[in-house]
C-alpha positions, 0 to 999 in steps of 0.5 A: 746215919746209916743204910742197912741192906737186907732181906725180907721173907719173900727172898732167899738167901742166894738171890739175896747174895746174887743182887749185889754180884756185879762191881757196878751193883756193889758200887751203886749201893755203896753210893746210894748209902751215901747219898741217903746218909748225906740227906740224913736218911736211915733207910733199910735197903732190901730186895722182894720177890714180886709176882707180876713182873717175875722179878727181884725189886729193890726198895728203900724203907723208913719211918713209920705210920700211914704207908706212903709209897714213892714211885720215880720217874723214867731213868730216876731211882728211888734214891732219887727221893733222898731229899724228901724221905727224912721229913716225910718218914717223920710223919709217915712209913715210907717206902721207895722201890726202884721200877724194873730196869732202875736201881738195883732192881732186876733189868726188864725188857719192855718191848713186848709188854702191854705197858699200862698193864705192866705199871699196874702190875708192879705197883700191886706186887710190891705193895703185896711184897710189903703187906701194904693193902692201902697206901698213898701213892706219890709219883714223878713223871713216869711214876706219876703214869704208873700211880694213876694207871693203878689208882684207876685200876685199883681206886680201893687200895689208893687213899691220896695222890700226889703228883710231882712234875709233869705226868707222863701220859698227860700231853703228846709234846715230849722234847726232841732228845727223848723221842730220839731215844725212843727211836730205835737204832738212833737211840743206839747210835747216841749211846755210843756217841754222844750220849755215851754214859758218863760223868758229862752225859750225866750232868748234860741230862740233869740240866734238862731236869733241874733248875740248877745242877750245881745245887744237887746233893754231893754225890747224886750226879755220881749215883745216877751215872753209876746206875747206867753202868748196872747190867741191863740198865740201858737196855731197860730205859730205851725199850721202856722209851720204845714202847710209850712214845715215838718221833712224834710224841707220847703214843695215843693209846697210853694217853691218860687225860681222858680218863682223869675224871674216873680218879677218885683219890684226892690229888695234889699236883706240885709243878714247877713254872720251868719244867722242860716237859710241860707248863702248869697250865697241864696240870691246871686242865687236869684239875678242871677235870679231876673231882679232887684235885688243885695245882700248887706251882712251884716258881723257879722249879723244874721236871724235878722240884723235889730236887730243886727244894726238897723241904717245900715239896715234903711240906706240901706233900706232908700237909696234904698226905696227913689231911683227913680225907 
Protein backbone atom coordinates (compact mmCIF):
# COMPACT_ATOMS: atom_id res chain seq x y z
CA UNK A 1 0.00 0.00 0.00
CA UNK A 2 1.19 3.56 -0.66
CA UNK A 3 0.08 7.09 0.02
CA UNK A 4 0.24 9.69 -2.73
CA UNK A 5 0.51 13.42 -2.19
CA UNK A 6 -1.03 15.67 -4.78
CA UNK A 7 -2.86 18.87 -5.56
CA UNK A 8 -6.32 19.59 -6.83
CA UNK A 9 -7.72 22.36 -8.93
CA UNK A 10 -8.04 24.70 -5.94
CA UNK A 11 -4.30 24.58 -5.22
CA UNK A 12 -1.67 26.16 -7.46
CA UNK A 13 1.71 24.48 -7.99
CA UNK A 14 3.70 27.12 -6.06
CA UNK A 15 1.54 26.67 -2.97
CA UNK A 16 1.86 22.90 -3.20
CA UNK A 17 5.63 23.00 -3.53
CA UNK A 18 5.87 25.25 -0.48
CA UNK A 19 3.64 23.00 1.61
CA UNK A 20 6.42 20.54 2.44
CA UNK A 21 9.38 22.93 2.44
CA UNK A 22 10.36 22.59 6.10
CA UNK A 23 12.27 19.49 7.21
CA UNK A 24 9.67 18.83 9.91
CA UNK A 25 6.82 18.90 7.38
CA UNK A 26 8.68 16.56 5.03
CA UNK A 27 9.46 14.19 7.88
CA UNK A 28 5.83 14.34 8.99
CA UNK A 29 4.62 13.46 5.48
CA UNK A 30 7.00 10.47 5.39
CA UNK A 31 5.83 9.17 8.78
CA UNK A 32 2.20 9.77 7.86
CA UNK A 33 2.65 7.59 4.77
CA UNK A 34 4.18 4.82 6.90
CA UNK A 35 1.38 4.87 9.47
CA UNK A 36 -1.25 4.76 6.73
CA UNK A 37 0.56 1.97 4.87
CA UNK A 38 0.86 0.01 8.12
CA UNK A 39 -2.93 0.16 8.41
CA UNK A 40 -3.34 -0.90 4.77
CA UNK A 41 -4.73 2.50 3.75
CA UNK A 42 -3.93 3.62 0.19
CA UNK A 43 -4.98 7.22 0.78
CA UNK A 44 -4.53 10.25 -1.44
CA UNK A 45 -3.02 13.20 0.42
CA UNK A 46 -3.71 16.65 -0.98
CA UNK A 47 -3.89 20.34 -0.18
CA UNK A 48 -6.92 22.54 -0.81
CA UNK A 49 -7.44 26.28 -0.50
CA UNK A 50 -10.06 27.10 2.10
CA UNK A 51 -12.20 30.21 1.91
CA UNK A 52 -12.66 30.60 5.67
CA UNK A 53 -10.26 30.51 7.36
CA UNK A 54 -8.12 31.53 4.39
CA UNK A 55 -5.50 28.80 4.74
CA UNK A 56 -4.16 25.72 2.99
CA UNK A 57 -5.98 22.70 4.32
CA UNK A 58 -4.57 19.20 4.09
CA UNK A 59 -6.93 16.25 3.51
CA UNK A 60 -6.55 12.48 3.30
CA UNK A 61 -9.10 10.71 1.13
CA UNK A 62 -9.77 7.08 0.28
CA UNK A 63 -12.64 4.87 -0.87
CA UNK A 64 -15.87 5.47 -2.74
CA UNK A 65 -19.55 5.74 -1.94
CA UNK A 66 -21.48 8.03 0.36
CA UNK A 67 -19.12 10.67 1.79
CA UNK A 68 -17.96 10.45 5.41
CA UNK A 69 -15.73 13.17 6.92
CA UNK A 70 -13.58 12.35 9.95
CA UNK A 71 -12.87 15.36 12.21
CA UNK A 72 -10.07 14.71 14.69
CA UNK A 73 -9.75 16.10 18.20
CA UNK A 74 -7.82 18.98 19.77
CA UNK A 75 -4.17 18.00 19.45
CA UNK A 76 -4.84 15.27 16.91
CA UNK A 77 -4.22 14.83 13.18
CA UNK A 78 -5.90 13.23 10.18
CA UNK A 79 -3.76 10.07 10.16
CA UNK A 80 -4.90 9.38 13.73
CA UNK A 81 -7.91 7.73 12.06
CA UNK A 82 -5.76 5.27 10.05
CA UNK A 83 -7.03 2.18 11.89
CA UNK A 84 -10.66 2.77 10.89
CA UNK A 85 -10.08 4.30 7.45
CA UNK A 86 -9.59 1.03 5.57
CA UNK A 87 -12.76 -0.75 6.78
CA UNK A 88 -14.83 2.42 6.35
CA UNK A 89 -13.39 3.02 2.87
CA UNK A 90 -14.76 -0.36 1.74
CA UNK A 91 -18.25 1.15 2.06
CA UNK A 92 -17.79 4.92 1.94
CA UNK A 93 -15.74 7.74 0.44
CA UNK A 94 -13.70 8.76 3.48
CA UNK A 95 -12.18 12.22 3.94
CA UNK A 96 -9.95 13.12 6.89
CA UNK A 97 -8.86 16.77 7.09
CA UNK A 98 -6.12 18.13 9.32
CA UNK A 99 -7.77 20.92 11.30
CA UNK A 100 -6.02 24.34 11.25
CA UNK A 101 -2.67 24.15 13.03
CA UNK A 102 -2.62 20.35 12.93
CA UNK A 103 -0.77 17.88 10.74
CA UNK A 104 0.04 19.47 7.38
CA UNK A 105 -2.65 22.18 7.39
CA UNK A 106 -1.46 25.76 7.86
CA UNK A 107 -0.94 27.05 11.42
CA UNK A 108 -3.58 29.26 12.97
CA UNK A 109 -3.77 31.75 15.85
CA UNK A 110 -7.05 31.23 17.73
CA UNK A 111 -6.77 34.07 20.23
CA UNK A 112 -8.97 36.59 18.46
CA UNK A 113 -11.30 34.27 16.52
CA UNK A 114 -14.96 33.65 17.38
CA UNK A 115 -14.37 29.98 18.02
CA UNK A 116 -17.72 28.41 17.22
CA UNK A 117 -18.13 30.41 14.01
CA UNK A 118 -14.59 29.41 13.03
CA UNK A 119 -15.39 25.72 13.61
CA UNK A 120 -18.50 25.92 11.41
CA UNK A 121 -16.67 27.88 8.71
CA UNK A 122 -13.80 25.39 8.57
CA UNK A 123 -16.07 22.40 7.96
CA UNK A 124 -18.20 24.34 5.48
CA UNK A 125 -15.12 25.53 3.54
CA UNK A 126 -13.62 22.04 3.56
CA UNK A 127 -16.82 20.49 2.20
CA UNK A 128 -17.04 23.21 -0.46
CA UNK A 129 -13.41 22.69 -1.50
CA UNK A 130 -14.07 18.97 -1.84
CA UNK A 131 -17.39 19.49 -3.68
CA UNK A 132 -19.37 17.68 -1.00
CA UNK A 133 -22.86 19.15 -0.62
CA UNK A 134 -23.98 16.71 2.10
CA UNK A 135 -22.01 14.30 4.30
CA UNK A 136 -21.98 12.25 7.46
CA UNK A 137 -19.57 13.53 10.12
CA UNK A 138 -17.46 11.51 12.54
CA UNK A 139 -16.02 13.64 15.34
CA UNK A 140 -13.63 12.93 18.20
CA UNK A 141 -13.48 15.19 21.27
CA UNK A 142 -12.97 18.74 19.93
CA UNK A 143 -13.73 17.41 16.47
CA UNK A 144 -17.10 16.41 17.88
CA UNK A 145 -17.67 19.98 19.02
CA UNK A 146 -16.95 21.21 15.49
CA UNK A 147 -19.21 18.53 13.98
CA UNK A 148 -22.15 19.29 16.28
CA UNK A 149 -21.75 23.05 15.79
CA UNK A 150 -21.81 22.51 12.02
CA UNK A 151 -24.85 20.22 12.23
CA UNK A 152 -26.70 22.90 14.21
CA UNK A 153 -25.74 25.64 11.74
CA UNK A 154 -26.24 23.59 8.54
CA UNK A 155 -28.61 20.68 9.21
CA UNK A 156 -29.30 20.41 5.47
CA UNK A 157 -25.69 19.32 4.89
CA UNK A 158 -25.42 16.57 7.54
CA UNK A 159 -26.85 13.06 7.13
CA UNK A 160 -25.56 11.44 10.31
CA UNK A 161 -23.25 12.12 13.26
CA UNK A 162 -20.94 9.54 14.86
CA UNK A 163 -19.29 11.04 17.95
CA UNK A 164 -16.37 9.18 19.53
CA UNK A 165 -15.26 9.65 23.13
CA UNK A 166 -16.20 12.47 25.51
CA UNK A 167 -17.28 15.48 23.48
CA UNK A 168 -15.89 18.97 24.04
CA UNK A 169 -18.61 21.38 25.07
CA UNK A 170 -20.71 18.83 26.97
CA UNK A 171 -19.09 19.18 30.40
CA UNK A 172 -17.13 22.06 31.93
CA UNK A 173 -14.81 19.70 33.82
CA UNK A 174 -11.49 19.07 32.04
CA UNK A 175 -8.38 17.25 33.40
CA UNK A 176 -6.06 19.65 35.26
CA UNK A 177 -3.14 19.25 32.85
CA UNK A 178 -5.20 20.56 29.93
CA UNK A 179 -6.53 23.47 32.02
CA UNK A 180 -2.95 24.42 32.83
CA UNK A 181 -2.10 24.28 29.13
CA UNK A 182 -4.98 26.71 28.56
CA UNK A 183 -3.48 29.25 30.97
CA UNK A 184 -1.28 31.89 29.27
CA UNK A 185 2.31 32.10 30.50
CA UNK A 186 1.85 28.89 32.51
CA UNK A 187 1.44 26.90 29.28
CA UNK A 188 4.63 28.37 27.76
CA UNK A 189 6.51 27.55 30.95
CA UNK A 190 5.23 23.97 30.85
CA UNK A 191 6.27 23.57 27.22
CA UNK A 192 9.72 24.89 28.09
CA UNK A 193 10.13 22.41 30.96
CA UNK A 194 8.12 19.31 31.90
CA UNK A 195 6.02 19.28 28.70
CA UNK A 196 8.93 20.06 26.38
CA UNK A 197 8.16 18.35 23.04
CA UNK A 198 9.90 15.03 22.70
CA UNK A 199 9.18 11.30 22.45
CA UNK A 200 8.84 10.90 26.23
CA UNK A 201 6.42 13.83 26.52
CA UNK A 202 4.28 12.55 23.63
CA UNK A 203 4.12 9.13 25.25
CA UNK A 204 2.98 10.64 28.57
CA UNK A 205 0.17 12.57 26.87
CA UNK A 206 -1.13 9.49 25.05
CA UNK A 207 -1.17 7.52 28.29
CA UNK A 208 -4.07 9.78 29.30
CA UNK A 209 -5.83 9.35 25.95
CA UNK A 210 -5.64 5.61 25.18
CA UNK A 211 -6.12 2.44 27.20
CA UNK A 212 -2.66 0.99 26.45
CA UNK A 213 -0.03 3.19 24.86
CA UNK A 214 2.09 0.13 24.02
CA UNK A 215 -0.63 -1.12 21.65
CA UNK A 216 -0.56 1.95 19.41
CA UNK A 217 0.44 1.19 15.80
CA UNK A 218 4.12 1.22 14.87
CA UNK A 219 5.29 4.74 14.12
CA UNK A 220 2.19 6.41 15.58
CA UNK A 221 3.95 8.10 18.52
CA UNK A 222 6.79 9.21 16.23
CA UNK A 223 4.23 10.84 13.93
CA UNK A 224 2.51 12.55 16.87
CA UNK A 225 5.85 13.87 18.15
CA UNK A 226 7.05 15.15 14.77
CA UNK A 227 3.68 16.85 14.30
CA UNK A 228 4.52 19.07 17.28
CA UNK A 229 7.73 20.19 15.59
CA UNK A 230 6.01 21.44 12.40
CA UNK A 231 6.34 25.25 12.47
CA UNK A 232 3.35 26.88 14.15
CA UNK A 233 1.86 23.66 15.55
CA UNK A 234 2.45 24.33 19.25
CA UNK A 235 1.33 27.96 18.97
CA UNK A 236 -1.88 26.82 17.25
CA UNK A 237 -2.54 24.18 19.91
CA UNK A 238 -1.97 26.47 22.89
CA UNK A 239 -3.93 29.41 21.50
CA UNK A 240 -6.84 27.07 20.77
CA UNK A 241 -6.81 25.84 24.37
CA UNK A 242 -6.63 29.44 25.63
CA UNK A 243 -9.66 30.27 23.52
CA UNK A 244 -11.91 27.42 24.66
CA UNK A 245 -11.13 26.99 28.35
CA UNK A 246 -9.78 28.60 31.51
CA UNK A 247 -8.27 27.21 34.68
CA UNK A 248 -11.86 26.57 35.83
CA UNK A 249 -12.76 24.46 32.81
CA UNK A 250 -14.49 24.75 29.45
CA UNK A 251 -15.85 28.25 28.81
CA UNK A 252 -19.55 28.53 29.62
CA UNK A 253 -20.35 30.60 26.53
CA UNK A 254 -19.08 27.79 24.28
CA UNK A 255 -21.04 24.95 25.90
CA UNK A 256 -23.32 22.94 23.59
CA UNK A 257 -25.37 20.77 25.95
CA UNK A 258 -28.36 23.12 26.11
CA UNK A 259 -28.68 23.04 22.31
CA UNK A 260 -28.53 19.27 21.75
CA UNK A 261 -32.31 19.00 21.42
CA UNK A 262 -31.97 20.89 18.12
CA UNK A 263 -29.60 18.35 16.54
CA UNK A 264 -31.73 16.81 13.79
CA UNK A 265 -29.24 14.29 12.40
CA UNK A 266 -29.38 10.71 13.73
CA UNK A 267 -26.47 10.44 16.18
CA UNK A 268 -24.34 7.60 17.54
CA UNK A 269 -22.08 8.07 20.56
CA UNK A 270 -19.20 5.62 21.03
CA UNK A 271 -17.82 6.15 24.53
CA UNK A 272 -15.04 4.40 26.43
CA UNK A 273 -15.90 3.50 30.01
CA UNK A 274 -12.42 4.68 31.08
CA UNK A 275 -12.54 8.06 29.35
CA UNK A 276 -10.53 10.48 31.52
CA UNK A 277 -12.54 13.49 30.28
CA UNK A 278 -16.07 12.34 31.12
CA UNK A 279 -17.87 9.09 31.90
CA UNK A 280 -20.48 7.52 29.59
CA UNK A 281 -23.17 9.05 31.83
CA UNK A 282 -22.49 12.32 30.02
CA UNK A 283 -23.41 10.62 26.76
CA UNK A 284 -26.51 9.02 28.28
CA UNK A 285 -27.69 12.44 29.42
CA UNK A 286 -27.15 13.78 25.90
CA UNK A 287 -29.18 10.92 24.39
CA UNK A 288 -32.13 11.75 26.67
CA UNK A 289 -32.14 15.28 25.23
CA UNK A 290 -31.52 14.58 21.55
CA UNK A 291 -34.40 13.48 19.30
CA UNK A 292 -32.57 10.57 17.61
CA UNK A 293 -29.43 9.47 19.46
CA UNK A 294 -28.05 6.33 21.04
CA UNK A 295 -24.94 5.38 23.03
CA UNK A 296 -22.55 2.46 22.66
CA UNK A 297 -20.16 1.99 25.61
CA UNK A 298 -16.82 0.34 24.88
CA UNK A 299 -15.57 -1.62 27.88
CA UNK A 300 -11.93 -0.82 28.59
CA UNK A 301 -12.10 2.06 26.12
CA UNK A 302 -10.41 5.41 26.61
CA UNK A 303 -10.91 8.94 25.33
CA UNK A 304 -9.86 7.73 21.87
CA UNK A 305 -11.60 4.33 21.62
CA UNK A 306 -10.96 4.14 17.87
CA UNK A 307 -7.28 3.69 18.78
CA UNK A 308 -8.04 1.09 21.47
CA UNK A 309 -10.24 -1.13 19.29
CA UNK A 310 -10.38 0.19 15.70
CA UNK A 311 -12.16 -2.90 14.41
CA UNK A 312 -15.11 -2.60 16.80
CA UNK A 313 -15.32 1.17 16.29
CA UNK A 314 -15.29 0.83 12.51
CA UNK A 315 -17.99 -1.87 12.65
CA UNK A 316 -20.25 0.28 14.88
CA UNK A 317 -19.71 3.32 12.67
CA UNK A 318 -20.16 1.40 9.43
CA UNK A 319 -23.48 -0.13 10.46
CA UNK A 320 -24.76 3.20 11.74
CA UNK A 321 -23.56 5.38 8.85
CA UNK A 322 -24.82 2.87 6.28
CA UNK A 323 -28.30 2.59 7.77
CA UNK A 324 -31.27 4.05 5.94
CA UNK A 325 -32.61 7.16 7.63
